[in-house]
C-alpha positions in Angstrom: 35.5 4.9 -75.0 32.1 3.3 -74.9 33.7 0.2 -73.2 35.4 2.3 -70.5 32.1 4.0 -69.9 30.3 0.8 -69.4 33.1 -0.5 -67.2 32.9 2.5 -65.0 29.2 2.1 -64.5 29.6 -1.5 -63.7 32.3 -0.8 -61.1 30.1 1.9 -59.5 27.0 -0.3 -59.3 29.2 -3.2 -57.9 30.7 -0.9 -55.3 27.2 0.3 -54.3 26.0 -3.2 -53.9 29.0 -4.2 -51.8 28.5 -1.1 -49.7 24.8 -2.0 -49.1 25.9 -5.5 -48.2 28.4 -4.3 -45.7 25.8 -2.0 -44.1 23.4 -5.0 -43.6 26.3 -7.0 -42.2 27.2 -4.2 -39.8 23.6 -3.8 -38.7 23.3 -7.5 -38.0 26.6 -7.4 -36.2 25.4 -4.6 -33.9 22.0 -6.3 -33.1 21.6 -9.0 -30.5 20.2 -12.5 -31.4 17.9 -14.3 -29.0 19.5 -17.7 -28.5 17.2 -19.2 -25.9 13.8 -18.3 -24.3 11.9 -20.3 -21.7 9.0 -19.7 -19.3 7.6 -21.7 -16.4 5.8 -21.2 -13.1 7.8 -20.1 -10.1 8.4 -23.2 -8.0 7.0 -21.8 -4.7 4.3 -19.4 -5.9 1.4 -20.2 -8.2 0.9 -16.6 -9.4 4.5 -16.0 -10.6 6.3 -17.1 -13.7 10.0 -17.2 -14.4 11.2 -16.1 -17.8 14.7 -17.1 -18.8 16.4 -15.7 -21.9 19.9 -15.7 -23.5 21.1 -13.2 -26.0 24.2 -13.2 -28.2 25.3 -9.9 -26.7 24.2 -6.9 -24.5 20.7 -5.7 -25.3 17.7 -3.8 -23.9 14.4 -5.7 -23.8 11.0 -6.0 -22.2 8.5 -8.8 -21.7 4.9 -8.6 -23.0 2.3 -11.0 -21.5 -1.5 -11.3 -21.7 -4.3 -13.7 -21.0 -4.5 -15.9 -24.0 -8.2 -15.5 -24.3 -8.1 -11.7 -23.8 -5.8 -9.7 -26.0 -6.9 -6.5 -24.3 -5.2 -7.6 -21.1 -1.8 -7.1 -22.6 0.8 -5.9 -20.1 4.5 -5.3 -20.4 7.4 -5.0 -17.9 9.7 -2.0 -17.8 12.7 -2.1 -20.1 15.6 -4.0 -18.8 19.3 -4.4 -19.8 21.1 -7.7 -20.0 24.6 -8.6 -20.9 23.7 -12.1 -22.2 21.7 -14.4 -20.0 18.9 -13.1 -17.8 16.0 -14.4 -15.6 13.0 -12.3 -14.8 9.8 -12.9 -12.8 6.3 -12.1 -14.0 3.8 -11.1 -11.3 0.2 -9.8 -11.1 -1.2 -13.0 -12.7 -4.7 -14.4 -12.1 -5.1 -18.0 -10.9 -6.2 -20.8 -13.2 -5.4 -18.8 -16.3 -3.5 -19.4 -19.5 -1.1 -16.7 -20.4 1.0 -15.9 -23.5 4.3 -14.0 -23.4 7.1 -12.9 -25.7 10.3 -10.9 -25.5 10.6 -7.6 -27.4 14.2 -6.5 -27.9 16.7 -4.6 -30.1 14.8 -1.3 -29.6 11.5 -3.1 -30.2 12.6 -4.1 -33.7 12.6 -7.8 -32.9 10.3 -10.2 -31.0 10.6 -13.7 -29.8 8.2 -16.5 -30.5 5.1 -16.5 -28.3 5.2 -19.0 -25.4 2.3 -20.1 -23.2 2.0 -21.1 -19.6 -0.8 -21.8 -17.1 -1.1 -20.5 -13.6 -2.6 -22.6 -10.8 -5.0 -22.1 -7.9 -3.8 -20.0 -5.0 -3.0 -21.9 -1.7 -5.7 -22.1 0.9 -3.9 -19.6 3.1 -5.0 -16.8 0.7 -8.5 -15.6 1.8 -11.4 -16.2 -0.6 -13.1 -13.1 -2.1 -16.6 -12.9 -3.6 -18.0 -10.2 -5.7 -21.5 -9.8 -4.2 -22.6 -6.5 -5.8 -21.5 -4.9 -9.1 -23.3 -1.8 -10.3 -20.1 -0.1 -11.5 -20.5 0.7 -15.1 -17.0 2.0 -15.9 -13.8 -0.1 -16.0 -11.8 0.3 -12.8 -8.1 -0.7 -13.1 -5.8 -1.1 -10.2 -5.3 -3.4 -7.2 -6.5 -3.9 -3.7 -3.9 -4.6 -0.9 -5.1 -6.8 2.0 -3.7 -9.3 4.4 -4.4 -11.9 7.0 -3.6 -10.9 10.6 -3.5 -14.4 12.0 -0.3 -16.4 12.3 0.6 -17.9 9.8 -0.5 -15.0 7.6 -0.4 -13.8 4.1 -0.1 -10.5 2.3 -2.0 -10.3 -1.0 -3.3 -8.2 -3.9 -6.6 -8.5 -5.7 -7.9 -6.8 -8.8 -10.8 -4.5 -8.2 -13.3 -7.4 -8.6 -11.6 -9.4 -5.8 -9.6 -11.9 -8.0 -6.2 -12.6 -6.3 -3.2 -11.6 -8.5 -0.3 -11.7 -6.0 0.5 -13.2 -2.6 3.3 -13.7 -0.2 3.2 -15.8 2.9 4.2 -14.0 6.1 4.7 -16.8 8.7 4.2 -14.5 11.7 1.1 -12.7 10.4 0.5 -9.1 9.4 -0.8 -6.4 11.7 -0.8 -3.7 9.0 0.9 -3.1 5.6 1.3 -0.3 3.2 2.6 -0.2 -0.4 5.3 2.2 -1.7 5.0 2.8 -5.4 8.4 4.4 -5.6 10.2 1.2 -5.0 7.4 -1.4 -5.4 7.8 -2.6 -1.9 5.4 -3.6 0.8 6.1 -2.2 4.3 4.8 -4.7 6.9 4.4 -4.5 10.6 4.4 -8.1 11.9 4.7 -9.9 15.2 6.7 -12.7 16.6 4.6 -16.0 16.8 5.2 -16.2 20.6 3.6 -12.7 21.3 1.4 -12.8 24.4 -0.8 -9.9 23.3 -3.6 -11.4 21.1 -6.5 -9.2 19.8 -10.1 -10.3 19.1 -9.3 -11.3 15.5 -7.0 -14.1 16.7 -4.1 -12.0 15.6 -2.1 -9.5 17.6 -2.4 -5.9 18.8 1.2 -4.8 18.9 4.1 -5.7 16.7 7.8 -6.1 17.0 9.1 -6.5 13.5 9.4 -4.2 10.4 9.7 -6.0 7.1 10.2 -4.5 3.6 9.2 -7.0 0.9 9.4 -6.4 -2.9 7.0 -7.6 -5.6 9.1 -10.8 -6.1 8.9 -11.9 -2.5 12.4 -10.8 -1.5 12.9 -9.4 2.0 14.7 -6.1 1.2 15.0 -5.1 4.9 13.8 -6.2 8.3 14.3 -4.9 11.8 13.4 -6.3 15.1 12.1 -3.2 16.8 12.6 -4.4 20.3 16.4 -4.0 19.7 16.0 -0.2 19.4 16.8 1.8 22.6 14.2 4.3 21.6 11.5 1.6 21.9 11.9 1.4 25.7 8.4 1.9 27.1 7.0 1.9 23.5 5.2 -0.7 21.5 4.6 -0.6 17.7 1.1 -0.9 16.4 -1.4 0.2 13.7 0.9 1.8 11.1 4.0 1.1 9.0 4.0 3.9 6.4 6.8 4.7 4.0 7.9 8.3 3.4 9.1 9.8 0.1 12.7 10.1 1.4 12.9 6.4 2.1 12.1 6.6 5.8 9.2 4.8 7.5 7.0 5.9 10.3 5.3 3.6 12.9 2.6 4.5 15.4 3.6 3.4 18.9 2.1 3.4 22.3 4.1 5.3 24.9 4.1 4.6 28.6 5.1 7.3 31.1 4.6 8.0 34.8 2.4 10.9 36.0 1.2 12.3 39.3 -2.5 11.6 39.2 -3.4 12.4 42.8 -5.7 15.2 41.6 -7.8 12.5 39.8 -7.8 10.0 42.7 -4.6 8.2 41.8 -1.0 8.1 43.2 2.0 10.3 42.5 3.5 7.6 40.2 0.8 6.2 38.0 1.7 4.7 34.6 -0.3 6.1 31.7 -0.1 4.6 28.2 -0.6 7.2 25.5 0.5 7.4 21.9 3.2 8.7 19.6 5.3 7.6 16.6 8.8 7.0 15.5 10.5 7.5 12.2 13.2 5.1 11.0 15.7 5.7 8.2 16.4 3.0 5.6 19.1 1.6 7.8 16.7 1.1 10.7 17.9 3.9 12.9 15.4 6.1 14.7 15.7 9.6 13.4 12.6 11.2 15.0 10.2 10.4 17.8 7.2 12.1 19.2 4.5 11.5 21.8 1.1 13.0 22.8 2.2 14.1 26.3 3.6 17.4 25.1 0.1 18.3 23.8 -2.2 16.9 26.5 -1.6 16.2 30.2 -3.2 13.1 31.6 -3.5 14.8 35.0 -6.1 17.2 33.5 -8.4 14.3 32.4 -11.1 13.6 34.9 -11.5 10.1 33.5 -7.9 9.1 33.4 -8.1 6.5 36.1 -10.4 4.5 33.9 -8.5 5.0 30.6 -4.9 5.2 31.8 -4.0 1.8 30.2 -5.0 3.0 26.7 -5.6 6.7 27.0 -6.1 8.1 23.5 -5.5 5.1 21.2 -3.9 6.6 18.0 -4.5 4.4 15.0 -3.0 6.1 12.0 -0.5 8.5 10.8 0.2 10.1 7.4 1.9 13.2 5.9 1.1 15.9 3.4 3.3 17.3 0.6 4.9 19.7 3.2 5.9 16.8 5.3 3.8 17.6 8.3 2.1 14.7 10.2 -1.6 13.9 10.7 -2.7 11.4 13.3 -6.1 10.1 14.2 -7.0 9.3 17.9 -9.8 6.8 18.2 -10.9 7.2 21.9 -11.3 11.0 21.7 -12.2 10.9 18.0 -9.8 13.7 17.0 -7.5 14.4 14.1 -4.3 16.2 15.0 -1.8 18.1 12.7 1.8 18.0 14.0 4.6 20.2 12.7 7.4 18.0 11.4 10.1 20.5 12.4 9.0 21.5 15.9 6.8 18.6 17.0 4.2 21.1 18.0 0.5 20.1 17.5 -0.8 22.8 15.2 -4.5 21.9 15.7 -6.9 19.3 16.8 -10.1 18.6 14.9 -13.2 17.1 16.5 -15.3 17.5 19.6 -13.3 19.4 22.3 -10.6 20.2 19.6 -8.8 23.5 19.1 -10.5 24.4 15.9 -14.3 24.9 16.0 -16.0 22.0 14.3 -19.7 21.8 13.7 -21.4 18.9 15.4 -22.0 17.1 12.1 -18.2 16.9 11.7 -17.7 15.2 15.1 -16.7 11.5 14.7 -17.5 8.6 16.9 -14.4 6.5 16.5 -12.0 8.2 14.1 -9.7 6.2 11.8 -7.3 6.6 8.9 -5.8 10.1 8.2 -5.5 10.4 4.4 -4.3 13.9 3.4 -5.5 15.1 0.0 -3.5 18.3 0.4 -2.2 20.4 3.3 -5.1 21.0 5.7 -7.4 18.8 3.5 -7.8 15.4 5.1 -10.1 12.5 4.5 -10.9 10.3 7.5 -13.2 7.5 8.5 -15.9 8.0 11.2 -16.7 4.4 12.4 -20.0 5.6 13.9 -19.3 3.5 16.9 -22.2 3.2 19.3 -24.0 5.9 17.4 -27.1 6.1 15.3 -25.2 6.6 12.0 -23.2 4.2 9.9 -19.6 4.6 9.0 -18.9 7.9 7.2 -16.2 9.4 5.0 -15.4 12.9 6.2 -13.2 15.2 4.1 -12.1 18.0 6.4 -11.0 21.3 4.8 -9.4 23.5 7.4 -9.1 27.2 7.1 -6.1 28.1 9.4 -6.7 31.8 9.1 -10.1 31.9 10.7 -9.8 28.5 12.5 -12.8 26.9 10.9 -13.6 23.5 9.3 -15.6 22.7 6.2 -16.9 19.3 5.5 -16.2 18.9 1.7 -17.4 15.2 1.8 -19.8 13.7 4.4 -20.8 10.4 2.9 -22.4 7.6 5.0 -22.8 3.9 4.3 -25.7 2.0 5.9 -25.3 0.3 9.2 -25.3 -3.2 7.6 -22.1 -2.3 5.8 -20.4 -0.3 8.6 -17.5 -1.3 10.7 -17.6 -0.2 14.4 -13.8 -0.3 14.6 -10.7 -0.5 12.4 -11.4 0.2 8.7 -10.4 3.0 6.3 -11.7 5.2 3.5 -9.9 6.4 0.4 -10.9 8.7 -2.5 -10.5 6.6 -5.6 -11.8 9.2 -8.1 -13.3 12.6 -7.5 -16.7 10.9 -7.3 -15.9 7.5 -5.9 -14.9 6.2 -2.4 -13.4 3.0 -1.2 -14.5 1.8 2.2 -12.6 -0.9 4.0 -15.3 -2.2 6.3 -13.1 -4.5 8.4 -15.4 -6.1 10.9 -17.9 -6.8 8.2 -15.2 -8.3 6.0 -16.3 -6.0 3.2 -14.6 -3.9 0.6 -17.0 -1.3 -0.9 -16.8 1.1 -3.8 -19.4 3.9 -3.4 -20.4 7.3 -4.8 -19.9 10.4 -2.6 -23.5 11.1 -1.9 -24.6 12.0 1.6 -26.2 8.5 1.7 -23.7 6.6 -0.3 -24.8 4.2 -2.9 -22.8 1.0 -3.1 -21.3 0.6 -6.6 -19.4 -2.6 -6.0 -19.0 -4.8 -2.9 -16.5 -7.6 -2.3 -16.8 -10.0 0.6 -13.6 -11.5 1.9 -13.1 -14.4 4.4 -10.5 -12.6 6.6 -10.7 -9.8 9.1 -8.3 -7.1 7.8 -7.2 -3.9 9.5 -7.3 -1.8 6.4 -7.4 -2.3 2.6 -5.6 0.0 0.2 -6.4 0.8 -3.4 -3.4 1.0 -5.7 -4.2 2.6 -9.0 -1.3 1.0 -11.0 1.9 -1.0 -10.5 4.8 -0.9 -13.0 7.8 -3.2 -12.7 
């Protein structure tokens, strides 16, 4: 009896050990093994690296990478799926820097060995940036989008101290560009090299090509705008802004004929005003608008002097309701346009439809940037005035037709840009000024006389610069 009892115990223990062994074997069987892992710089870009990996089976994974000398710079990609072999591109890397990277896989239970690589200097086509003032005490993450308007040109990102971390050559040059965080793509309005319409920067004033480029330099979509029937008597300029539904809107000039005999002209005078088009992701025009349904050139006593560039719209944006906001530089007005009817709901500024106190009048208005419906930040260039460039945050009360200036923050004349430029609210107490003509990017407080917290000097004349808080890929 005692023998049988010992035998039973032995068999039970043996079975348990076998069971445990089988569980381990099954676990290993269900997990992927990393067979190969390599990393090297991208052949045609000094700020990108290619990571190649091969697993024994399908697995989810992500890549961690960091500056070797700074552990706190650790980044990681989104989680990807692979069915064996894979190749991924690391971006947002600083020049002349040693990086470490590794692969994390099997639900973050396993990691690869750490591998190192070194980035190189950016090519000379990327403009040089210099941090000339830095009184900013807190850490400011994020990126700055800028570009060179000359041909050949370049689209590039810097960190918030002006160090380049990404670039893509654009052979034909960039008039204006915007970033879409939804799909990590840059929307670029460019121009054919043989354009006969140069501007004072050595670049061009009107564009003929829409390009959508992803973080890895792939052209996801491009459209030659001159092939669109709707572009007859229109030219694209000054804006290339993506919308949440995948569409993109472009500010255009619009030329029509008017009877200007009342103003000393003929019955068939050409007037170039402004409008915009909206294209769907396939490049088809789904909406178009122009200013002539709101104002009649024949009512303008100065039209014979301004008919070739009447109002000069320079930006368009939307709020969460989908309505449009445009800035018109010549008359220094901000317009709100109903997206459904195309009706101009109001005009802010001198001679506008909503009473605006004189301190809210601009002298060269740029860059509509809605914070919320009827709450819009814009740049007053201060052109030919006694003031410097200003950030103006308009809050419109549509019930009593009044305007409140929630922010009126002025930078000194030495930093101001008489044309182009933009302003953006980075935090509730910090502004970004893109001072184009002065080749300066400024972070300031929101005081009436703004204090410069950080200033970056660049070697290229840009149209605008955009602050991007974060990028995940």
